[in-house]
Residue frames as qw, qx, qy, qz and C-alpha x, y, z in Angstrom:
[[0.653, -0.063, 0.732, -0.184, 0.83, 31.05, -12.15],
 [0.147, 0.191, -0.809, -0.535, 0.93, 28.68, -15.12],
 [0.763, 0.143, 0.233, -0.585, -2.60, 27.48, -16.23],
 [0.229, -0.140, 0.937, 0.223, -2.79, 23.88, -17.22],
 [0.527, 0.115, -0.394, -0.744, -5.10, 22.82, -20.04],
 [0.568, -0.110, -0.811, -0.087, -5.54, 19.25, -18.66],
 [0.612, -0.633, 0.037, -0.473, -7.52, 18.71, -15.53],
 [0.075, -0.491, 0.821, -0.281, -5.74, 17.19, -12.56],
 [0.818, -0.075, -0.470, -0.323, -6.36, 13.47, -12.04],
 [0.744, -0.557, 0.303, -0.210, -6.18, 11.20, -9.11],
 [0.194, 0.541, -0.816, -0.053, -3.12, 9.08, -8.80],
 [0.789, -0.034, -0.572, -0.221, -3.48, 5.37, -8.92],
 [0.366, 0.097, -0.745, 0.549, -1.71, 5.09, -5.57],
 [0.312, -0.062, 0.406, -0.856, -4.41, 7.15, -3.82],
 [0.772, -0.014, -0.212, -0.599, -7.17, 4.95, -5.34],
 [0.705, 0.114, -0.692, 0.108, -5.34, 1.78, -4.43],
 [0.147, 0.176, -0.655, 0.720, -4.73, 3.00, -0.96],
 [0.536, -0.081, 0.206, -0.815, -8.49, 3.63, -0.34],
 [0.836, 0.059, -0.426, -0.341, -9.34, 0.23, -1.77],
 [0.537, 0.158, -0.758, 0.335, -6.87, -1.39, 0.55],
 [0.174, -0.149, 0.528, -0.818, -8.34, 0.38, 3.58],
 [0.736, -0.020, -0.018, -0.676, -11.81, -0.75, 2.68],
 [0.814, 0.124, -0.561, -0.084, -10.60, -4.33, 2.05],
 [0.256, 0.247, -0.744, 0.566, -8.74, -4.36, 5.43],
 [0.413, -0.123, 0.467, -0.772, -11.99, -3.89, 7.32],
 [0.821, 0.125, -0.118, -0.544, -13.91, -6.43, 5.33],
 [0.744, 0.229, -0.625, 0.063, -11.37, -9.39, 5.84],
 [0.828, -0.457, -0.282, 0.159, -9.98, -11.33, 8.74],
 [0.459, -0.845, 0.132, 0.240, -7.18, -10.36, 11.08],
 [0.653, -0.237, 0.442, 0.567, -4.12, -11.55, 9.00],
 [0.393, 0.488, 0.505, 0.594, -5.31, -10.27, 5.51],
 [0.115, -0.958, -0.247, -0.095, -6.69, -7.12, 7.24],
 [0.551, -0.679, 0.202, 0.441, -3.21, -6.47, 8.71],
 [0.555, 0.006, 0.501, 0.664, -1.50, -6.95, 5.36],
 [0.199, 0.721, 0.474, 0.465, -4.08, -4.67, 3.53],
 [0.265, -0.945, -0.156, 0.114, -3.75, -2.05, 6.18],
 [0.532, -0.495, 0.332, 0.602, 0.06, -2.00, 5.74],
 [0.427, 0.307, 0.579, 0.623, -0.41, -1.78, 1.92],
 [0.026, 0.882, 0.419, 0.214, -2.78, 1.08, 2.41],
 [0.418, -0.817, 0.086, 0.389, -0.18, 2.93, 4.46],
 [0.558, -0.180, 0.496, 0.640, 2.46, 2.34, 1.85],
 [0.270, 0.527, 0.585, 0.555, 0.23, 3.41, -1.11],
 [0.136, -0.933, -0.332, 0.031, -1.02, 6.39, 0.94],
 [0.424, -0.673, 0.215, 0.567, 2.49, 7.66, 1.55],
 [0.418, 0.063, 0.601, 0.678, 3.20, 7.20, -2.18],
 [0.123, 0.739, 0.580, 0.320, 0.01, 8.98, -3.12],
 [0.232, -0.920, -0.138, 0.283, 0.81, 11.91, -0.85],
 [0.445, -0.441, 0.392, 0.673, 4.26, 12.23, -2.53],
 [0.330, 0.313, 0.685, 0.569, 2.66, 12.02, -5.98],
 [0.022, 0.861, 0.509, 0.003, 0.04, 14.62, -5.13],
 [0.335, -0.633, 0.057, 0.696, 2.78, 17.26, -4.90],
 [0.260, 0.086, 0.604, 0.749, 2.82, 17.42, -8.78],
 [0.308, 0.240, 0.047, -0.919, 0.48, 20.01, -10.23],
 [0.538, 0.097, -0.558, -0.624, -1.21, 17.46, -12.53],
 [0.447, -0.129, -0.881, 0.082, -2.03, 15.09, -9.79],
 [0.542, -0.500, 0.090, -0.670, -4.83, 15.03, -7.01],
 [0.847, -0.207, -0.484, -0.073, -5.44, 12.78, -4.11],
 [0.238, 0.419, -0.580, 0.657, -3.37, 14.15, -1.27],
 [0.514, -0.291, 0.365, -0.720, -6.26, 14.30, 1.16],
 [0.934, 0.002, -0.141, -0.328, -7.47, 10.89, 0.13],
 [0.719, 0.286, -0.566, 0.284, -4.04, 9.48, 0.59],
 [0.057, -0.390, 0.558, -0.730, -3.75, 11.07, 4.09],
 [0.724, -0.192, 0.216, -0.626, -7.09, 9.57, 5.00],
 [0.890, 0.199, -0.401, -0.084, -5.86, 6.26, 3.64],
 [0.389, 0.374, -0.653, 0.531, -2.86, 6.40, 5.88],
 [0.366, -0.277, 0.465, -0.757, -5.03, 7.21, 8.89],
 [0.882, 0.015, -0.035, -0.470, -7.45, 4.39, 7.87],
 [0.752, 0.313, -0.564, 0.136, -4.50, 2.07, 7.60],
 [0.054, 0.340, -0.667, 0.660, -3.50, 2.82, 11.18],
 [0.640, -0.107, 0.309, -0.696, -7.02, 2.22, 12.31],
 [0.885, 0.200, -0.316, -0.276, -7.04, -0.98, 10.26],
 [0.506, 0.321, -0.734, 0.318, -4.04, -2.29, 11.98],
 [0.261, -0.188, 0.634, -0.704, -5.57, -1.63, 15.38],
 [0.808, 0.076, 0.053, -0.582, -8.78, -3.42, 14.11],
 [0.774, 0.306, -0.552, -0.054, -6.72, -6.39, 12.86],
 [0.192, 0.296, -0.780, 0.516, -5.06, -6.76, 16.25],
 [0.498, -0.089, 0.467, -0.725, -8.33, -6.66, 17.99],
 [0.843, 0.212, -0.250, -0.427, -9.70, -9.22, 15.52],
 [0.620, 0.304, -0.711, 0.134, -6.77, -11.47, 16.24],
 [0.103, -0.215, 0.715, -0.658, -7.11, -11.14, 20.09],
 [0.710, 0.033, 0.208, -0.672, -10.83, -12.02, 19.74],
 [0.831, 0.263, -0.428, -0.240, -10.06, -14.95, 17.54],
 [0.368, 0.331, -0.795, 0.350, -7.43, -16.31, 19.93],
 [0.159, 0.021, 0.758, -0.632, -9.69, -16.09, 22.93]]
């Protein structure tokens, strides 16, 4: 195995995906839905980037994808409550 002298760093996609998940729960239905979809997209990109040896954030990105799916469900529930 090859030892790396630089420590592994989190990818910007994994950090943005978690920020988007948190934002999706703190906003209304429409913006929450948009941020949940953004979290899923950045989460998938983060998972793909975490395959590299110098990157971290695979678990965080997977959690962001799961959080994005939950965020979509929450946004739909918020929209239904808002309509009725």
